[in-house]
C-alpha positions as CSV (number, residue, x, y, z in Angstrom):
1,M,177.8,19.9,-78.4
2,G,175.8,18.0,-76.5
3,R,174.5,14.2,-76.8
4,V,171.5,14.3,-79.0
5,H,169.1,12.7,-76.0
6,E,170.2,15.1,-73.6
7,F,167.3,17.3,-74.4
8,V,164.9,15.1,-72.3
9,T,166.2,16.4,-69.2
10,S,166.9,19.4,-70.4
11,P,165.3,22.1,-67.6
12,N,164.4,23.9,-71.0
13,R,162.5,21.3,-72.5
14,L,158.7,22.7,-72.5
15,T,156.5,19.5,-71.3
16,K,153.1,21.3,-71.2
17,P,151.2,23.4,-74.4
18,M,152.3,26.7,-74.6
19,V,150.8,29.7,-77.1
20,R,152.3,32.5,-77.8
21,K,151.4,35.5,-76.9
22,G,153.2,38.6,-77.7
23,D,157.1,37.4,-77.8
24,A,156.5,35.3,-74.9
25,L,154.9,32.1,-74.1
26,G,152.4,31.5,-71.9
27,K,150.2,28.5,-70.3
28,P,147.1,28.3,-72.6
29,H,143.7,28.8,-70.6
30,G,140.9,25.4,-71.0
31,N,141.4,24.0,-75.0
32,E,143.3,27.7,-75.9
33,A,146.1,25.5,-77.7
34,L,144.1,23.1,-79.2
35,N,141.3,25.8,-80.3
36,L,144.6,27.2,-82.0
37,A,146.4,24.7,-83.6
38,A,142.7,23.5,-85.5
39,T,142.0,27.5,-86.2
40,R,145.3,27.5,-87.9
41,L,145.3,24.0,-89.3
42,K,142.0,25.4,-91.8
43,E,143.5,28.7,-92.2
44,I,146.6,26.8,-93.8
45,K,144.1,24.1,-95.4
46,E,142.0,27.1,-96.8
47,K,144.6,29.3,-97.9
48,Y,147.0,26.6,-99.7
49,G,145.2,23.6,-100.0
50,P,145.0,20.4,-98.1
51,D,148.2,19.2,-99.6
52,S,149.9,21.6,-98.1
53,I,150.0,19.8,-94.9
54,G,151.6,16.8,-93.6
55,V,151.5,14.6,-91.2
56,L,154.1,12.4,-89.4
57,T,152.9,8.9,-87.2
58,S,155.5,7.5,-85.3
59,A,156.7,3.6,-84.1
60,K,155.5,4.5,-80.5
61,C,152.2,4.9,-81.2
62,T,149.6,1.6,-81.2
63,N,148.7,0.5,-84.3
64,E,145.1,1.9,-83.4
65,E,146.4,5.2,-82.7
66,N,148.3,5.4,-86.0
67,Y,145.0,4.2,-88.2
68,V,142.9,7.2,-86.4
69,L,145.7,9.7,-87.6
70,Q,145.8,7.9,-91.2
71,K,141.6,8.5,-91.1
72,F,141.9,11.9,-89.7
73,T,144.9,13.3,-92.5
74,R,142.9,11.4,-95.5
75,A,139.0,12.8,-94.3
76,A,139.5,16.0,-92.2
77,I,142.4,17.1,-93.8
78,G,142.1,15.8,-96.9
79,T,145.4,14.9,-97.2
80,N,147.2,11.9,-98.2
81,N,151.0,13.5,-97.0
82,I,150.8,10.6,-94.1
83,D,154.0,9.1,-93.9
84,H,155.1,6.7,-91.1
85,C,159.0,6.8,-89.2
86,A,159.7,3.1,-89.3
87,R,159.4,4.0,-93.4
88,L,161.9,6.3,-93.1
């Protein structure tokens, strides 16, 4: 069994956005990955409601980045399901 931190140097680690195309992962064109994520979040929100989505923030982000994510979660998604890793 490997050590938990070894994934950082693994040659199998994804370092760029990828989009599933059939059974394979491929490099997205332009904003394809961002558009796909936005579309899927919208579909999930419409089908299951905004509280079916949750967001985790990070202590490695700045206060400003965490604030923007918190505003996005509450205003754009419409849920209070947001947490921060420092609380865990």
